[in-house]
C-alpha positions as CSV (number, residue, x, y, z in Angstrom):
1,M,0.0,0.0,0.2
2,P,1.5,3.2,-0.9
3,K,2.2,5.9,1.6
4,G,-0.8,8.2,2.0
5,Q,-3.2,5.5,0.1
6,Q,-6.4,4.9,2.0
7,I,-7.0,1.8,4.6
8,K,-8.4,-0.7,1.8
9,T,-11.9,-1.2,2.0
10,Y,-13.4,-4.3,-0.3
11,D,-16.5,-4.5,-2.4
12,A,-18.0,-8.4,-2.0
13,E,-16.3,-9.5,-5.2
14,S,-13.0,-8.4,-3.7
15,Y,-13.8,-9.6,-0.4
16,R,-15.0,-12.5,-1.6
17,Y,-11.6,-13.3,-3.5
18,N,-9.9,-12.8,-0.6
19,F,-12.4,-14.3,2.9
20,I,-14.4,-17.4,0.9
21,K,-13.2,-20.2,-0.3
22,N,-13.9,-20.6,-3.8
23,G,-15.3,-23.8,-5.5
24,E,-18.5,-25.2,-6.3
25,Q,-20.1,-24.5,-2.2
26,S,-19.5,-21.1,-2.3
27,D,-21.1,-20.4,-6.2
28,T,-24.1,-22.3,-5.0
29,I,-25.2,-20.7,-2.0
30,L,-23.6,-16.6,-4.0
31,K,-26.2,-16.0,-6.8
32,S,-24.6,-14.1,-9.8
33,D,-25.0,-10.0,-9.0
34,Y,-24.0,-11.2,-5.1
35,D,-22.2,-7.6,-5.2
36,N,-25.4,-6.2,-4.7
37,F,-27.3,-8.9,-2.6
38,F,-27.2,-12.0,-1.1
39,I,-28.7,-14.0,1.9
40,V,-27.2,-16.9,3.4
41,R,-27.8,-19.3,6.1
42,V,-24.9,-18.2,8.4
43,E,-23.7,-22.1,9.2
44,N,-23.8,-22.8,5.7
45,L,-20.9,-19.2,5.2
46,I,-18.9,-20.3,7.8
47,R,-17.8,-23.6,6.7
48,L,-16.3,-21.4,3.5
49,M,-14.4,-18.4,5.4
50,K,-11.0,-18.3,4.9
51,L,-10.1,-17.6,9.1
52,P,-8.8,-15.4,10.2
53,V,-10.7,-12.7,9.0
54,P,-8.2,-9.4,9.4
55,P,-9.2,-6.0,10.7
56,A,-11.3,-4.9,7.3
57,R,-14.4,-2.2,5.5
58,T,-16.9,-3.7,3.2
59,T,-18.9,-1.3,0.7
60,T,-21.8,-2.9,2.0
61,H,-24.1,-3.5,5.5
62,T,-23.5,-7.1,6.3
63,F,-26.7,-8.5,9.2
64,I,-26.5,-11.5,11.1
65,Y,-29.3,-13.1,12.6
66,L,-29.4,-16.0,15.0
67,S,-32.3,-18.5,15.8
68,E,-29.2,-20.9,17.6
69,G,-26.1,-20.5,19.1
70,E,-23.5,-17.7,19.9
71,A,-21.4,-15.8,17.4
72,I,-19.0,-13.4,18.3
73,M,-17.2,-10.7,16.0
74,R,-15.2,-7.6,16.8
75,I,-16.7,-4.5,15.1
76,G,-14.9,-1.6,15.3
77,S,-12.9,-1.2,19.1
78,E,-15.4,-3.4,20.5
79,T,-16.2,-7.0,21.0
80,Y,-19.5,-8.0,20.4
81,R,-21.5,-11.1,21.4
82,I,-24.9,-12.0,19.7
83,V,-27.1,-15.2,21.1
84,K,-30.8,-16.6,20.2
85,D,-33.0,-13.9,19.1
86,E,-30.5,-11.1,18.3
87,C,-28.8,-8.9,15.6
88,L,-25.5,-8.3,14.6
89,I,-24.9,-4.9,11.9
90,V,-21.6,-4.4,10.2
91,A,-22.7,-1.0,8.7
92,A,-20.8,-0.3,5.6
93,G,-17.2,1.3,5.8
94,Q,-17.0,-0.2,10.0
95,V,-14.1,-1.6,10.7
96,F,-14.6,-5.6,12.0
97,S,-13.0,-8.7,12.2
98,F,-13.3,-12.1,13.7
99,D,-11.3,-15.4,13.6
100,N,-13.3,-18.2,15.0
101,V,-15.7,-21.0,13.8
102,D,-18.8,-20.3,15.7
103,I,-21.6,-23.2,16.7
104,N,-24.8,-21.6,15.5
105,K,-27.6,-21.3,13.7
106,G,-29.5,-18.0,11.7
107,Y,-29.1,-15.9,8.5
108,L,-26.8,-13.5,7.1
109,F,-27.4,-10.5,3.9
110,N,-25.1,-8.2,2.4
111,F,-26.9,-5.6,0.8
112,H,-25.3,-2.3,-0.7
113,E,-27.1,0.7,-0.1
114,D,-28.2,0.6,-4.4
115,V,-30.5,-1.7,-3.2
116,M,-32.6,0.5,-1.6
117,I,-32.8,2.8,-4.8
118,G,-36.4,1.8,-6.6
119,K,-39.8,3.2,-6.8
120,L,-40.8,1.1,-3.2
121,A,-38.2,3.4,-0.9
122,K,-37.5,6.6,-1.4
123,N,-33.8,7.5,-2.0
124,D,-32.9,8.7,1.6
125,L,-34.9,5.6,3.5
126,L,-31.7,4.5,5.0
127,K,-30.9,7.5,6.9
128,D,-33.9,6.5,9.2
129,F,-31.9,3.9,10.0
130,E,-29.3,4.6,13.0
131,F,-27.6,1.2,13.4
132,L,-26.1,1.5,9.2
133,R,-24.1,4.2,10.7
134,V,-20.5,3.8,11.5
135,W,-21.5,5.1,14.8
136,G,-24.6,3.6,15.4
137,N,-24.8,0.5,18.2
138,P,-24.3,-2.8,16.0
139,K,-26.3,-5.2,18.8
140,I,-29.6,-5.4,18.5
141,S,-31.5,-8.0,21.1
142,L,-35.5,-8.7,19.9
143,D,-38.1,-9.8,22.1
144,R,-39.9,-13.2,21.0
145,Q,-42.2,-11.7,18.9
146,T,-40.3,-9.5,16.4
147,S,-37.6,-12.5,16.1
148,G,-40.2,-14.7,14.9
149,F,-41.5,-11.9,12.0
150,I,-37.8,-11.4,11.2
151,R,-36.8,-14.8,11.2
152,Q,-40.4,-15.4,8.7
153,L,-39.1,-12.5,6.6
154,L,-36.0,-13.9,6.1
155,E,-36.7,-17.3,5.3
156,R,-39.2,-15.8,2.4
157,V,-36.5,-13.7,1.4
158,L,-34.1,-16.7,1.2
159,I,-36.3,-19.1,-0.3
160,D,-37.1,-16.3,-3.3
161,Y,-33.5,-15.9,-3.4
162,E,-31.8,-19.6,-3.7
163,A,-34.4,-19.9,-6.7
164,N,-33.7,-17.1,-8.5
165,G,-30.7,-15.0,-7.3
166,F,-31.3,-11.0,-7.6
167,Q,-33.8,-11.2,-10.0
168,N,-36.6,-10.3,-8.3
169,K,-35.7,-6.7,-7.3
170,E,-38.8,-5.6,-6.0
171,I,-39.1,-8.8,-3.8
172,V,-36.3,-8.4,-2.2
173,Q,-36.0,-4.8,-1.8
174,S,-39.9,-4.9,-0.1
175,Y,-38.9,-7.7,2.2
176,L,-35.7,-5.8,3.1
177,I,-37.7,-2.2,3.9
178,A,-39.9,-4.9,6.4
179,I,-36.8,-6.4,7.9
180,L,-35.2,-3.2,8.5
181,C,-38.2,-1.1,10.0
182,E,-39.2,-4.1,12.3
183,I,-35.0,-4.2,13.2
184,N,-35.5,-0.2,13.3
185,M,-38.8,-0.7,16.4
186,S,-36.3,-2.7,18.5
187,Y,-33.2,-0.4,18.4
188,K,-35.4,2.9,18.9
189,A,-37.4,1.4,21.8
190,A,-33.8,0.2,23.3
191,S,-32.3,3.9,22.9
192,I,-35.1,5.4,24.6
193,I,-33.2,7.1,27.5
194,P,-33.3,10.9,29.1
195,H,-31.0,13.3,27.8
196,L,-31.8,13.4,24.2
197,K,-29.1,16.1,23.5
198,A,-26.4,14.2,25.1
199,I,-27.8,11.3,22.4
200,D,-27.4,13.8,19.6
201,I,-24.0,15.5,20.4
202,S,-22.5,12.2,20.9
203,N,-23.9,10.4,17.7
204,K,-22.7,14.0,15.8
205,F,-19.2,13.2,17.7
206,R,-18.6,9.8,16.3
207,E,-19.6,10.6,13.5
208,I,-16.9,12.8,12.7
209,L,-14.5,11.3,14.6
210,F,-14.2,8.7,11.9
211,S,-13.8,11.1,8.8
212,N,-10.9,13.4,11.3
213,I,-9.2,11.0,12.8
214,K,-5.8,11.3,10.7
215,T,-5.9,15.2,11.3
216,L,-7.6,16.2,14.6
217,H,-6.9,14.4,18.1
218,L,-7.6,16.7,20.6
219,V,-11.4,17.2,22.0
220,S,-11.4,20.7,22.1
221,D,-10.8,20.2,18.1
222,Y,-13.9,18.2,17.8
223,A,-15.6,20.7,20.5
224,S,-15.0,23.4,18.1
225,L,-16.7,21.5,15.0
226,L,-19.7,21.3,17.0
227,N,-19.8,24.4,18.4
228,I,-20.1,23.2,22.0
229,T,-17.5,23.5,24.8
230,A,-14.7,21.0,25.3
231,N,-16.1,20.6,29.0
232,H,-19.6,20.0,27.2
233,L,-18.8,17.0,24.6
234,N,-16.9,15.4,27.8
235,K,-19.8,14.9,29.7
236,S,-22.1,14.1,27.2
237,V,-20.2,11.4,25.3
238,K,-19.5,9.8,28.5
239,A,-23.1,10.1,30.1
240,V,-24.3,8.3,26.6
241,T,-21.3,5.9,25.5
242,G,-19.4,5.2,29.0
243,K,-16.7,6.5,26.9
244,S,-15.0,9.7,27.4
245,P,-13.9,11.4,23.9
246,T,-10.3,11.0,24.5
247,R,-10.9,7.0,25.0
248,W,-12.5,7.2,21.7
249,I,-10.2,9.1,19.7
250,D,-7.6,6.8,21.2
251,E,-8.9,3.3,20.4
252,T,-10.0,4.9,16.5
253,I,-6.3,5.5,16.0
254,V,-5.1,2.1,17.5
255,L,-8.2,0.6,15.2
256,E,-7.0,2.8,12.3
257,A,-2.8,1.7,13.0
258,K,-3.9,-2.4,13.2
259,V,-5.9,-2.2,10.0
260,L,-3.1,-0.5,8.6
261,L,-0.5,-3.2,10.2
262,Y,-2.9,-6.3,8.7
263,Q,-3.1,-4.6,4.9
264,S,0.4,-2.5,4.3
265,N,4.2,-3.2,4.6
266,L,4.5,0.4,5.6
267,S,7.2,0.6,8.2
268,I,5.8,1.3,12.1
269,S,7.0,4.5,11.1
270,E,5.3,5.0,8.5
271,I,1.6,3.8,9.7
272,A,2.4,6.3,12.9
273,T,2.7,9.2,10.3
274,E,-0.5,8.2,8.1
275,V,-2.6,8.1,11.4
276,G,-1.2,11.8,11.9
277,L,0.9,10.5,14.8
278,L,5.1,11.8,13.8
279,D,6.0,10.6,17.4
280,Q,6.7,6.9,17.1
281,S,7.3,6.1,20.8
282,Y,4.4,8.0,21.4
283,F,2.3,5.8,19.1
284,S,3.7,2.9,20.3
285,R,3.5,3.4,23.5
286,L,-0.5,4.2,22.8
287,F,-0.9,1.4,20.8
288,K,0.7,-0.7,23.3
289,K,-1.8,0.6,26.1
290,Y,-4.5,-0.6,24.2
291,E,-3.9,-3.7,22.9
292,G,-0.9,-4.8,25.6
293,V,1.4,-5.7,22.6
294,T,3.7,-2.8,20.7
295,P,3.0,-2.4,17.1
296,L,6.4,-4.1,15.8
297,H,4.8,-7.5,18.1
298,F,1.7,-7.2,16.7
299,R,2.7,-7.5,12.9
300,K,5.0,-10.3,14.1
301,R,2.0,-12.2,15.9
302,I,0.2,-11.7,12.2
303,K,2.5,-13.1,10.4
304,R,1.9,-16.4,11.9
305,L,-1.3,-16.5,11.7
């Protein structure tokens, strides 16, 4: 990866090439036009994955729903575990990784935002779904009734997809809208807590954090962008997320560095520069604080995998 180039983001085709075993089985479950949409049973796809999947981003949204067992995935700087009647969503552009074969059953669907453009959906529909943004909460627990509705919808889409691929686009789009709306009701119900202004500030902070992390590392920088005081930003973000803005900034820097350590051959000092830290020793100390090892040892560990 040349110096100055952004961390690689995979589209569906390049992700399949790098992380899914090629062969008759994958051709069977991933139909043509899978770069726009596909749906599979989780237990079938995991058998085809080339593990471990290192930190990466994709241009599509990924949704996982479990009917049995558990699934563990690292999204952003957090590790999430879901079980029966729970969903996990990896928004397009979010960093994720996983390295274990989980014992579970359920559904996984992946879609590009363009799928939602058509006569059945307004072009800005996806803006209504906070969980499809990189700062949204990726884990959603469903009550039994909602889980049953979603499972029926997913099974209906899967049946059509296995028979026709993505040919019946309007059917897929209509069911996809219904699924996302069902999820959204559970997501909003879990998000109704006091201090709505603090929630708004926290969400805006996390949104601008991902796009400015290479150049802005001070809480005061982000407070200025939001036209509030640093103290107000600190209190709001800590109240909503349980973590200070400083920790969010640090963890995002480390996350960007981890992806570069996986995806590039840049030296440690070059990676430090890429994430906006000119002092390599400070970068190494920061990385070790959150990962327990230096960037150099982290890279050596990667090469042994």
